[in-house]
C-alpha positions as CSV (number, residue, x, y, z in Angstrom):
1,M,0.0,0.0,0.0
2,E,1.3,3.4,-0.9
3,K,0.4,7.0,-0.2
4,Q,2.0,10.1,-1.8
5,F,2.0,13.4,0.0
6,V,3.8,16.7,0.2
7,F,5.7,17.1,3.4
8,Q,4.4,20.2,5.2
9,N,6.5,20.6,8.3
10,K,8.1,24.1,8.0
11,I,11.6,22.9,8.8
12,G,11.6,19.5,7.2
13,L,12.0,16.0,8.7
14,H,14.8,16.8,11.2
15,A,16.1,14.6,14.0
16,R,13.3,15.1,16.6
17,P,10.3,14.3,14.3
18,A,12.4,11.6,12.6
19,T,13.1,9.9,15.9
20,S,9.3,10.0,16.7
21,L,8.6,8.4,13.3
22,V,11.1,5.7,14.0
23,N,9.7,5.0,17.4
24,L,6.2,4.8,15.9
25,A,7.3,2.6,13.0
26,K,9.1,0.1,15.3
27,Q,5.8,-0.6,17.1
28,Y,4.7,-2.5,13.9
29,S,5.9,-5.7,12.3
30,E,4.9,-4.4,8.8
31,Q,7.6,-3.2,6.4
32,I,7.5,0.6,6.3
33,Y,9.5,2.8,3.8
34,L,9.8,6.4,2.8
35,L,10.6,7.2,-0.7
36,K,11.9,10.6,-2.0
37,G,12.9,10.8,-5.6
38,D,15.0,7.7,-6.3
39,K,16.0,7.1,-2.7
40,K,14.2,4.7,-0.4
41,A,14.6,4.5,3.4
42,N,13.5,2.1,6.0
43,A,11.2,4.0,8.4
44,K,12.6,2.0,11.3
45,S,16.1,3.5,10.8
46,L,16.8,7.0,11.9
47,L,20.0,7.4,9.8
48,A,18.1,6.1,6.7
49,I,15.3,8.6,7.2
50,L,17.7,11.5,7.8
51,S,19.7,10.5,4.6
52,L,16.6,11.4,2.5
53,G,17.0,15.0,3.5
54,I,13.2,15.6,3.5
55,M,12.4,19.3,3.5
56,S,9.2,21.3,3.5
57,G,7.4,21.0,0.2
58,D,9.1,17.7,-0.8
59,T,6.9,15.0,-2.3
60,V,7.3,11.8,-0.3
61,I,5.8,8.3,-0.8
62,L,5.0,6.2,2.2
63,Q,5.0,2.5,1.6
64,V,3.5,0.0,4.1
65,T,3.5,-3.8,3.5
66,G,2.1,-6.4,5.8
67,E,-0.8,-8.0,7.5
68,N,-2.3,-4.8,9.0
69,E,-1.0,-2.3,6.4
70,T,-4.2,-0.3,6.2
71,D,-4.3,0.4,10.0
72,V,-0.6,1.1,10.1
73,M,-0.9,3.5,7.1
74,M,-3.7,5.4,8.9
75,E,-1.5,5.8,12.0
76,L,1.4,7.0,10.0
77,V,-0.7,9.5,8.0
78,K,-2.0,10.8,11.3
79,F,1.6,11.2,12.5
80,F,2.5,13.2,9.4
81,E,-0.6,15.4,9.6
82,Q,0.2,16.2,13.2
83,S,3.9,16.9,12.5
84,A,2.9,19.4,9.8
85,N,1.7,21.7,12.6
86,Q,4.9,21.4,14.6
87,E,8.4,22.7,14.3
């Protein structure tokens, strides 16, 4: 399952929100990836996420694969919507 969105956090996906994302992703057994351009990062790895260099306005694809992918996708989308309002 995939969902494309434009990253809205004003200062990008820096260490603090990336750490929160990793902690959330690690709660699930599903495979979770972020894609930006031709780069793909495991959402359970802080260094992998930071290596994408996601900035405000970047188009990102969220991929979730596994038994409960729909529920996990909904939780991750909620995380990104909430992080859009934070710095």
